[in-house]
Every structure is written in structure tokens, then in C-alpha cells.
N, C-alpha and C positions, 0 to 999 in steps of 0.2 A: 240368423234366421229372421226374416221380415217380421216386424212386430205388429200387433193388433191389440186394442184395449180389451179388458175384461178378465184376463187371467193369463197364466203362463204354465210352464211345465210342472211346477209344484201343485197347482190346482188340478191340472190334468191327471197327475199321478194320484192325488188324494181323492178326487171326486169321481173319477172315471175308472182308472186302471185298478186301483186298490179295491174298488167296490164291485169289480166284475162287470162293469157297465160298458166296457170296450166292445165294439162290434168288429174290430180288426179290419177297418177300412184301409189302413196303411198310409193315409195322407200325412200324418204327423211324422212318420219315419222318413218320408221324402223331403219334408220341410226342414228337419232338424237332425244334425249328425249325432246328437246326444240322445236320440230316441231310437231304439232298435226293436226288432221283432225276431222271434223264433217260433216257427209254425204260425199259430194264430195268437200268440201271446206277445203283447207290446209292453215295453217298460222304458222309463226314463233312466238311463244308465249313468248320467252325470248331471249334477245340479248346476246348471248354467247360471242360475241366479236371476234370470229375467223374470220380472213380475208380470209382464204382458208379452204375448206371443201368438203367432198364427197357429201354433200347434193346438192351443186351447180354443181360439176363436173359430177355427174351421171344423172342430170335432163335431160330428153329426149327433153325438149324444149331449152336447152342450147347446148348440145352436140348431134348432130344427125349423126355424122360420125361413120361408123362401127368400133367396137372395136375388140380386139383379142378374138377369140373363136366364137362359134355359127356358123350359116350357113355362108358360104363364098366360094370363088373359091377353097380354099384348101380342102373343105369338100364335095363339090357337084360334080356331073358329068354332069351338064347341067345348063341351066338357060337362062334368057333373060331379057330385059329391063322392061318388064311388071311384071313378077312374081318374079324376082330376082333369086338367086341360088336355084336349086331343082334337085332332082333325078327322081321323078315320080309324076304324078298327077292322082288321082283315084277318082271314086265314092266309098264311103265306108259306111258301116253301121254295128252296133253291132248285134251279134246274139241275138235272142229273150231273152235268159236267162241272157244276160249281158247288156240288155238295160233297164235302170230304167223306172219305170212307169211315172216319170215326164219328161222324155226326150222329147224335143219338135221336134227334127229332128231325125237324124240317130243314136244318142247315141254314136258316135265314140269316143268322148273325155272321156266319163265315162268308156267305155270299156277299153281304153288304160290306163287310170289312175288306174283302178282296177287291171289290169295286173301288172303294175309297182309296185304298193303297195304290191300285193300278192307275187311277186317274190323277194321282198326286195331290188330292185334297188333304191328305194326312201323310206323314212320313213313317209312322209306326203305329202299332196298336197295343194297348195294355190289355192283356188277357191272362188266363190261368192255364198252365200246362203242368202235367205230372212229371215228376223226376224219375230216376231209374228205379225207385222203390214204389212207384205208384202214388206218391204223395203230391197233392196239388201245390203249386208254387207260383208266385208272380212271374210273368214272362212278358218280354217286349218283343213283339213280332214285327219284323221289318218288311215282309213280303207275303203274298197270298199263300205260299207254301208253308211258311212258318205259322200263319193263321190256321191252316188246315191241320197242322200238327197239334194244335191246342183244341181241336174239336172234341165235343163230348160234354156231358153234364158234370157239374161239380156240386157237391152238397156240403162242403166244408167251407167255413169262413176263412178266406185267404186275403191277406193284406196286399192285394195286387196293386193298389195305388202307390206302393213303394217303388214300383217300376218307373214311376215318373222321375225319380232321382237318376236312374240309369239313362233315361232319355235325355235328361239335362246334361249328363256327363258326355253323351255322344253328340251333343250339339243339335239335337232335334228340336225344331221349333213348334211343330203342331202334331198332335197325336189323336187317335181315336181311343176311347176308353169304354170297355165293357165292364159293367159292375152291378152289384146289388143296389137296392134302393138307398141304403145308408151311404154307400160310396158315391152315389149320384148326389145326395144331399151334401156330402163333404165337398164335392167339386163346386156345387152352387155356393156354398159358404166361401170357398176360396175366390170365386169370381167377385164376391162382394168385398174383398179386401183390397185396400189401396196398394198393398205390396205386389199384387199381381201385375201392376203396370211395370214393375221392374223386371218382368220376365224371369222370376225366380225359378219357375217351373214351366215346361212347355205348355202351350195353349191347347185346351181340349177342343179340337176341331170337330169332333163328333162324339156324342155320348149315347151309348146304347145301354138301357137299363134292363135288368133281368127280373122277372117276377120272383118274388121271394117272400114267403110267409114266415119262414124262420130258417136259420142256418145252423150248422153243427160245429162244435169245437173240434180241433184237430185230434183230440184223444179218441174220437170215434173210430179212427183208422186202426189204432192199436187194438181196440175192442173187436172190431170186425175181423182183423187178421187172426186173433185168437179164436174167434167164433167159427170161422170157416177153415181154420188150420192151414193158412197159406196166404200168399200175397193177394191183395184186392186189385183186380185189373180194371174194375169199373163198377158202377152201381146205378140203380134207378129206384125211384120211390113212387110206384103206382099206388092207388088207394089202399090204405091200411096195411101196407107191407113194404119191405125193403128187399130189392133183388140185387144180390151181390154177384158180380161176375168174377170167376176164378179161372185158372188154367184148366181145371177139371170140369168146368161148367158153371151153371148158375145155381145159387143157393137163395131160397126165399125165406125171409125172416119176418116175424111180426113187427109192425111199426113201433110197438111199445118198447121194443128193446133199445131203440136209439133215442127215445124221448129224453132220457137223462142227459144227453149230450147237446141238447138245444142250448144255444147261448142265451143266458138270462135276459140280455138287453133286447132280444127279439120279441119278448113278451109285450114290450111297450112301444113297438114300432107300428105306426098306423099307415104306412105307405107300402103296401105289398106289390104295387105295379110300377114303381119308379117314376113318379109323376113329373119329376124335374128333368127327365131325359129328353133327347131328341126323338128317340124311338124306344119303345118298350116291347120286350119279346118274352113270351111264355109258351106253355104247351096248350094244346086244344082240349085235352082229356077225352077226345073222341076218336082222333086219328093220329097215331104216332108219326105219320109222315108229314104233318103240318104243324106250324106254329101259330099262336096268336100274335098278331103284330098291331101295336097301337102307335099310330103316327101322331106326333105331338107338335112339332115345330116345322117352320118352312124348310130348314136345313134337312131335317129328317124326311120330309115329304119329297124334296127334290132328289135325294139319293134313292128313295124307293121308286120314284117315277123313272129315273134313269135305269135302275136295275131291271124294271119291267120292260122298258123300251129295248134294252139290250138282251132281253130274254135270259137274264140271269136269275130272275125271281118271278114266281107265279103267284097271283093273288086270287082269292075267292071272297065273295061277300061272307061276313060272319053269320053263321046260321042263326036265325031268329030264335030257334028253340034252345040254343046253347048259351046265348048271351045272358039270360037270367041266372044260369047256374054260376057263371063267373061273377056276375054282379053280386049274387048272394054271398059267395065266399069272401069277396073283398069287403062288402058291407059288414059282414059278421066279424071279420078281423078288426075293422075300425071300431065297431061298437064295443068289442071286448076291451080294446085299449082304452077307449073313453070311459068305460065302466070300471077300469082298474082291475079287470079280471086277470088271473095268473095262469090260466090254462094255456099251455104253449101250443097245443095241437088244434087246428081249426075244427069246429064241429061240423061244418057243412062242406061237402065236396073236398075231403082231405087230400085227394090226389093232386089238387092244385097247389098244395102247400109249399113245395120247394122245388124250383126248377132252375137253379142257378147254372148258367152255361148252356141251357137246353137249346138256345137258338143256334148254337154252333154245330 
């Protein structure tokens, strides 16, 4: 495993994993063969003895400072304390022929990934797809059809960056990554490591961040299956409730029922819109056929402009009356973190709280 100063697997286990601070980003499992995961649980399974390692230095719970690359003042033409650096904020949705049948919202992420794969700017995409039991798992999509098979919202913390190891085994040099804000931070941390020059992992040629105010532990799936008495085929989290899709139809549950399954580390995360990504995607809370799209870097802007030119993506100006609602939700989240508050569910506009995967 490429080394970095500051700590190694022992400190990772003691300070992060044993204390329940892990966000299940999955990067450490891609970097080190002695770190494994099961569901959203990550553990060091063998004491390699290294006192310093990239597993510790890249952990988003250890290093939360911006690293070189990604969105930042040098790549944006605007920004503010709420949304971070950005070039534009739009409503966006995929054209009908580029929107997968399983897309839960506007299909923006799927359309952009399909374009990036089709034009060869990336060779694969790190996403999340459900297995035969309906459980979300890391997945490496190699073409637009496989991207479409991963469409739909995910609300469970999945260590999808583990798929970078599979990309390396397949000899893939450049990937697109779709991830939560903590996963975007992990990638930024990796960019800041000298070891990246050794091409230990594929280069992230495109990073799409998903709005995320908190995510759920994998145990929530067991609870929901007991609660609805059958397999969970899908779910959504509109304001103050959880809608679970089953073979018999939809079941609506109070949001309070899943609050105990929020991962503890999410309470101290102050980046709900993935400020270090090339593009950030969330819901609109006003129209389920559209996404919120934040364009942050020249790379992200170029891809969006190409998608619009090829009629794969439609954009609308972000409604002036809606922007303050999103801004308030984001600002409140950051203020709670700064104040050290422990309340895991946002007080303002709770429907914005968790939209991982919604852009697909």
C-alpha cells in the first residue's frame, strides 16, 4: 500500500472504525488488501504493521481539509459559504431516450455518465447497484447499459469506492466516480498523496457528487424488510416520511422510524452538497422529474455543455423562489455541525436530507 505520513491502519482502526466514525466510503479497502468490508462495515483484518499509510491519510474522517485538485477557487468562477465553489446552478433532466426506466428523478447522472463513457473520456463508472436481494452494492459500470441498470436512489451508505480496486485489476486507467460528499472528500485526499503518481488506483476522470445530509447503515434494510414483511424493491424519502416500494405496492412509514439507523459520523459532516466534485446533483423538492445540478469545475461544465448540445440533457434556470429553501437547508446543516449539535435530522426542509443516487 502506498504510504503517507500521519498514521496507519492501527490508528484507522482505533480512531475511526472502533469508534463508529467510519462513513463507509470504501477507499481504504481499495488501497489495502488487509482492509475489508461487509455491507457498510469496514475492518482491518490483518495488522500489517505499517505506522504510516494512505488508508489513514485519505480517510475523510481524518483529513477534511481541501486537497489539491477538484473544485476550488482556482477552478470556479463563483461560490459562497453555503454551496462552496461553483459556476452555475440549474434544474436539469435527461432527455427521454437517455433517461433509464429505473431513474427515480431526472436521470441527470445516468445521462452524463452515459455521455462520458460513450465519448471515451472515462473507461468505467463507479456506481451503486442492487444485488439479487435488493441490497445496494458497489458496482463498476463499463457501458451506458450497465449505468442504466444502476439507476435509482440509494439511501444506505455503500463503500462504493472499493470498486476502484476492481478497476485496477481490469487495467482501467480512468474512471468516473459517483459518490456521497464524504467519498468526494476521500478522493480529494487521495489526489493530494504523492502515491497517486504511481497510478496505484485509476485516475478519477470525472467526479459527480450526490447531495447527502445523512445516510443510513445497512441494518436499515433488515428493519424495513421486517416492517413491510417482504423484500424492499426501492425506497424514497419525501418530507417527513419514508416510502418503501414492495412487490405488493408502496408502504409509507414515518421518517422517525429510520432515524436510529443514521450513521453517527453524518452528524458532524458539514458538506451536504459535495463541494469538491466536478458536478453535484440533488433533487429539486418541487418537481420529481428534475434534478438540482451544481456545475463546479471546467471539466464538469464542458460535459454539461456537450450533453445539452447533443440533446441528452435539458437545463432550466434555477427558480428564484426555490433557491432560498435549498440555501437554508444547507446553511442549517453547516451551522448545526459548527455548533456541535447532535440532532441528525435537518430542521428545515427535511425532504432535501438524503438523495444519494437520485441523479440516476
